[in-house]
N, C-alpha and C positions, 0 to 999 in steps of 0.2 A: 476331474478334468482340469488340465492345463490352457489357462486363458491365451497363452502364446502360441498356442497349438489350435486354438477355436475360432470359429466363424463368430466373431464378438466386435459388434459395432454398436455404439450408444451415438444418440443424436442429445445436443444442446438446446436445440428450440423444438418447440412444441410443430409436428407436422401440422399444415393446412387443413388437411382433411379430416383430422381428429376434431370430436365435438365436447366428448366428455372426460373427466380424468382419466379413467380406466385404459381408455382406448387412446389416449396421449401416451401416458406412460407404458403401456406394451409395446406402442413403437419407438419410443426413445430408448428404452430399456432393451431393444433389439431382440424381443421375445417374437415379435409377428413381424410379417411385410407384406405389404398390399401387392397383390399381383394383377387385380381387377377388380371393378365394382363389386363389393359385397365377398370378394374370393382373398383369402391370406393363407400366406404359407407360416407354419408351426417352425419356427426357429428351434436350435438343440436345447435351449433354456424351458421353451413353453411344450415343448415334447415332454420332456421330463415331468412336467407339472401336470399334463392331460394324464401320462401314464400312470400317475399317483391317484389322480381322481378314479379314474377307470379301474385300477386294483380296489381302492376301497368300495367302489361300487361291486365290481364283482365278488368281493367278498363276500358284501351283505345280502345281495342276490342269491348267491349260492347256497349262503345260511338259510334262507326260506324254502329251499328246496326247490327253486326254479332251476331251468337247463339252459345251459348257454348254447345258440346257434348261429349262424350266420346267413342270412337271408339276400336274394339278387335285389343290385340297386335297380337295375333296369327290368321293367316291368312292363309286361304287355297290357295293350289297351283293354284287351277283351274282358281281364277280371274288374277293372274299374268300370268299364260298361256295365259291367254284372252286378255290381254294385250299387249302379245308379251314379257314380261320382265323377265321371271322365268328362264329362262337359262343365261340371263345377269347378272343380280344379283346374283345367286348363284354360275355361273361357270365362266362367262367372267369376271366380274367385281368381283363375290365372295365376298360379303360385306353382304349378308343376310343369318343369321343362318337358315338353314332348319332340320327339322325333320320327323322321320315317328310315326304315333301312332299306336297303338295295332292293327289296321285295315291295316296297310301299307299304309294309307293315307297321301301323302305328305304336311308338313305344313312348315310356314315360321314366324320368329319373325320379325315384322314391322319394317323396317328401314324408310320407309315412306308409307302413306296412300292413294294415288290417287286411286289405285284399288280397295281400300274398300269404298270410298266414291263415286268413280263414280259408283259402284255396286248400291250403296243405292239410288243414284241419278236416277240411269235405274228403280227399283222399284217402286221408288217412285214420281218423277216430269214427271207429262203427258202435261201441258199446258203451255203456256206462261203466263197464270196467276199466276202462281206459281214464277215467276222469276222476279227479280234476287232474288237467295237467297246464305245467305253467313254463313256456319258452321265452327266454330275452336274448336280444345281439345288443353289441356296441359297435357302431357304424355310421361312415358318412353317410347325410344326407342333404337332400337339394329343394331347395325353394325359392321360384322367381319371384323375391321380393320387390315391390314396383319401387321402393325407394330402401335399399340397402344402407345402414347407418350404425354407429358407433361400435365400428368394429366387428368382435365375435359374438355382440348381444342380437344382432340384426341381419346376418349375412345368407348369403346366397347356397352356400356350403359351410356344414357344420358337423360337429360330430354328437351323437345323441344315442342313450341307452334307449333302448323300448322296448316293452315285455307286453306278454299277451297272454291272458289264462284262459282256458276252457272247463265248463262244470255242467252237473247235472240239475243245481238246485240255485235258488238266490241267495240261499243260507251259504252253500260253499262259496260261491263268490265273493260274498261279506268278509267271509275266513280270509281269503287271500287278498282282499282290498285293505283287510285290516292291517296283515301283515308286511304289504306295501308302504302303506303309512308309516308304520315303524321302521321299516328297513332306510326310508328316503329319510325321516327322523335320524337316523344312525349315520347315513351317510354325510347329512350336512353338517351333523354334530362332530364326525370324525375329521371332516375337512375345517373345522373351525370356525363356521360361519354363524353368524345371528340371523337367524329365519322366523317365519311363521306360517304354519300350515292352516291355509284360510278355502271358505265354500268358492266355488267357482262354478262359471258358467260352461256347459259343456262345448260350446263353439261347434265348428265344422265335426268333429270326430263324434258328437254325437252322445246320446246315453242317459240314463234315468238320474244318476248323480257324479260330482264329480269334485276333485280338491286340489289344488295349488299348492305350490312350497315357493315361498319368496324369500330371497333372501333382501334382508332389509338396506336400503342406500339412498339417499338423497336423489339420484339421478335414475331411479327406478321409473319405468312407464306405466306401470299401475300402483294405482292406490289403493290401497286396503283399511277398511275400517274393523276396529277392534275393541272390546271389553278390557277393563281393567284388572278384572279377577282372571281373563284367558279362558273364560268359557265360551267365548263368540269371536269369530276373525273371519272376513269374507272379502273377495274382491268387491270393489265398487259396483262392477256387472253386477252382481250376484247379492248383494247385501240387503238385509230388509231392517228396517227400526220402527220404531213409535213415531209418528208424525207429531210436531209440536202441538198442543190444544189450541182447538178452535176459537176465535173470539166471538163475542155475542155480536150479532147483526142489529143495527139501528132502524133497518126497514122492515116493516111491518107489512108494507101495502106494496103489490106490483106498480112500478111505473117506469117510463121510459123518460132518461134522463141525458139531456146535452154535454158531451166530453168532449169538448175541441181538440185536436192535435194531442190528446192521450192515448196513446197508443203502446202504451207498455205496464206491465203492473205496478210496478213502483210509480210512476206518474200518476195511475189511476189511485193508488192507494191513497197518494197525497191530496190528490182534485178532489175526492171524495170524505178525505179524513177517517178512514176505515183499513182493518187489518188484511193484508193480504190472504189471510186464512179464508175469509168470506167472499172471495172471487172464485169462481169456476173460469180457468185459462182453459181456451180452445186454440191447440195449434195442428196446423195443417201439413202431413206428411206425403212423401211420393214414395212409392215402392215397385222397385220393379223383380217380377220374379224371373228363374231363371228360363221359362216357359216363352217370355218377351212380351207377357201381358203387364202393364203399368196400373196401378190402383194409387186412388187417394186416397188417405185416412185421415179423420178426425178426430183427434185425441182430446178429450175433458181431463182435467188436473186440478186439484186445488192451486190457487193463485201464487202461493208462498212454495210451491213444489216443482222439480224438474222432472221432466220425462228421461228416463232411462232406455235409452235407445236400443241397448242390447235386449233387454226386457221385453221393448215393443216390437223388435224383428223376432224376437221367438214366438210371439204370440201371432203376429201377421205368417209367419212359416207354417201355423198349424192350419192355417187356411189355404195352402199351398193345394191341396187338391182339387180347390175349387176352379183352379186356374189351370190345371194340368201342369201342375209346377212340382219342385222338389225342394227349392230353396230360395231366397231372395238375392239378388245380386247388387241391389243398391237401394240404400234407405236415407231420404233427407229431406230437410225441408226445401220445398222447390224453391228456386232463385226469383222464377218469373212467370206467372200462370196468368198474365192479364191483368187489365185496370179492371177487372167486373167483381175481383173479390176483395171486401174490404178488410185487409189485413191489420192486424190489431184491434179489429172489431167483430171478430169472429164469434158464434154460437154454436151450441149443438145442433142447432136445429136449420143449421144453412142449407138450403135447397138448390137444386139448379145442377149437382153432380151425382151419380152413385156411389157416395162416400162409404167408405167402411167406418162405424160409429164405435169408438171405444170410449169406455170411461173408468179413471184410476179410481181405486176404493178409496183413496182419500176424499173425493168429491161427492161419493155418492150418499153420504149422511148429511152434507151442506144442508142449512136450512135458510130459506131469506137472503139468497146469498145475489151477488151481482155477476153478471155474466154479457158479454157482447150481444150488441142488437141486429148484426149482421149489417149494420148501416154506418157508413163512416159517421165519426164524430157523434155516436149515441151507445150508450150502455142501458140493459135493464136492471134495475135493482128490486131488491125483493121478491127474485123468482123463486121458485120451489119445484121439483122433480115430480111428473107426472100430472100436477095441477097445472102447469104454465109450460113445462117443458118434457116431450117424452125421454124417460132415460134411455141412454144407450144401450143397445141387446147386450155387447160384450163389455163385463166388468170384470176388470184386470187388475193384476198389480204391476204397474209400468213406474211407480216409483223410484227417483233415485235417492238410495238413503244418504244421509249428509252426517259429517262428524259434526258433533254437539246435539243430535238427537240422541232418545234415550232406546236403549236396546231392549229387544221384544223377551229373552229370557228372566231380566230382571230388568223392570224401569229406574231403578236407582242407580242403575249403571250407566252413563253417558260414553257415547262412541266416540273414540279418538282415533285421527288418521296417521297414516306413515306412507311411505312409500317403499315400493318392493320392484325386485326385478324377478320373474316367474322363472325358475330353473328345472321345477318338476309338476308334474300334471298326471293324476293318478281318475281313470274313470271308470264308473258302472255300464259298461257295454248294453250288457243284456243281449236280446236276441236282433239287435240290429241287424248287425252284417251276416249272420249266420241263417237267418229267414230269407233275406233276399235273395242270396248266393246258394242257399239249398245243405248248409253245412248240418247236416243232422247226425243223431245218435240213436240205438236203441235203447229205449229206457229197461228198467227192471222189469216192468209189466209188458214188454214188448211193444212199445209204442213208438212209432219214427217222430222224434221230438227235436226245436231246434237247439243248437248248443247256446248255452248261457257263457258270454264272455266278457271279459276285464282286460282294458289296457293301460299300460304305464311307461310314462315316458320322462325323462331327465337329460337335460342339455349338458354334456359334459365339458365342451366349449364355452359355454355360455355362462356355466358353472366357475368355470378359471376366471374368467374375466369379470365377472361376480364379487370375487373373491377381493379382486384389487379394487373396484368401487367400492367395497365395503372397508377398505385397507388401504391406506395410504397419508402419505404427507406432503408438505412443500417439497423433501428430498427425493423422493419418489416412492416405488411400493412397499407396503409389509406384509411379506408372505406369511400366513400362519404355516408352523412349523410341519405339518402334516402333510402339505401339498405343495412347499416351496420346493423347488429346483433342486437346492442343496441345504444341509444345514447349518454348514459354516463357509464362509470365504475366507482365504487363508491370505493375507497382502504382505507381502515383503517392499517396505518402502525404497530401499536402494539393492537393486539386483545383483549392482557390483560389490556389494558388501560381503565377502566370505562368510561371516559369520551369521547374518540374515538370513542368507541361501542355505547354509546347511543346517540351520535349527529349521527353517522351513521346510526343506527336503524330510527330514525328521518326521517331524509332524504331519506332514500330508501324507506319507507310509502309514504310521501308525493311527491316524483320525480313521482313515477309511478300512483300516484292518479291524477296527473296535467297530464300524457300523456305522460313523457318523460321515455323511457323505460331505464331500469337501471340493469346493470350489479353489484352485490354486492359481492367484493373481499373481502370475510371475513374469509380466509385462515391463519391458525396459521403458516406463513411464514414470512421471513425477506420482509422489508419493500423494498430492492432491487430487490428480485425476483419477487414481486407484480408489481413493476413499468417496469420492463423489459417485464414482461407479457403482460401487459396492451399496451405496444407501439407495441410487435408484436402481437398482436389479431387487433390490429387498430381501436379501438373504438374511434369514433369522440372527445369526452371529458372524460377527467378524474379529478374525483374529490377525493382532499384528507385530510380526517380529520386526521391534524399533528399538528404539533406548531401552526399554524395560529389563532388552537383555543383558545389562550391565548388573541387574539387580537379581539373574536368574529368572525371569518373567516373561510374560507375553501379554500384551492388552488386549482385554476381550470386550467389545461392544455390544450390548443388544441393540439390534434395528429398530423391534416398536417401542422403548422406551428410552432408547440413547444412554442409557447406561454403562459406564466405563468403570472396568476393574483392573486391576495387575495379577495375572494369577501365575502361580509357580510351574514351570513348566510340567514337573513330574505331576500334577494335579489337572491339568487341562482336560484329560480324555474323561474322569473320574466326574468333574464339575458338569462339562457340556453334557453327558450323558444323564446326570440328573436333572438339567434344566430342561432337556429335550425331553423327559418324562412328565414334566408337569402338563 
């Protein structure tokens, strides 16, 4: 591609709308252009990046035996109502764009395709002889994000690879799940990215188990915890750990003590000169189910621990059936419930409301602990479960694992923290959708059974921006060679110099013929402008037909390292081919 004939405009200043480095750089370098909130045009350079990621993805998916298809983006509300997710996605979570056609029928723009693929399986799969089956697509998805931000990271329209598999046994599902785990590792490795595969919460998709693939980057929205031996890694929403040891309690008798103006755990520990590990903290939450029912939950946890609200929500969702509901649309610490509740001094036996009472496992084994007295300015010391306080009936794991705590698989391993950008997520769906939507098959024994399903997503456009977030410097983007829009940018410092142009024209033709994708900067611009643009757009190698031509050489600059070398004209292609293989 010749830049003189291309749609190529770069910016010198960071756009006001951009918050993180990758977003700023993609806009400045002319890769994307904002059309509306969360909606971007992929300009020619970006489209080449996306096609390369798509091709790598397609090759790895095809290698597993998965078959590519294309599913409709416009989906009838009936199939979403059948799965029970229409109200959740259009009202509760509100992430699906919905519309009415001219016959007043409701439709949704697909944020995901479980309902569509399950409908197809229901219509076409009859026998165990057709299983296992694995279909995938690469397509635009739509999600009405509350706050679109960070460019392609969290937009309203994005490109995604999603796949779905169907099985007659859990063992068969696990085989495909493991194959997808390896395929995703292959894709990210081939794209030149540093990543971690981590245990994850299944969220709104559901299922018995899932795993996320995180590109490591400081701007990542997710925190992951991992052990140095590489045997454990999990999203903090899912992570588990061994809590730090409990200190001995100095209290041997139950007593009510005055603790004026002591409303936090730190203040309480300092006031009583104790360790927070012997405190039972009681936190009040308000949950609203999609049926409209509002409940209050009293959550007890060890004083030095934090509540993992994702785990808490999952526990409360298990109770949805009691409230004619399917999920929770809001979970928060209430802002204001009146002056009757002694916030800061709550105890597990608080009366006056029909509370759901839960206790985290970290607090169950405590003895002679400190707890709120349900009276402003007072705590109970030396308390014990059952003897002094009823143990809440729901004993759960809702503790947030923290960096610095011990790993469960090996207490000698201390968990470390990193930030990550989720680019892939694979799920063991089981029969969640097939059972409710009646997608059955006839087994070898003649039984009518629900299909066992898996689901596998990969954010193609998000992966592209993640690569930039992971690799850039003060001068611009540094693309991995495998997904860079071009391998080489060929710069002519002075287009009015016949020798420089003639040599460049020859190189441009020979490089492309040899399979080295070359971007030809033949613009009538100052050399400094061209060099700055070359660094900004991040092409792995830069060839310059400048003063070195007097020696029969051209200048070769590596974008990542900044190394500069003079290369004989006759050796340029061989040297670049060697470098691009590394």
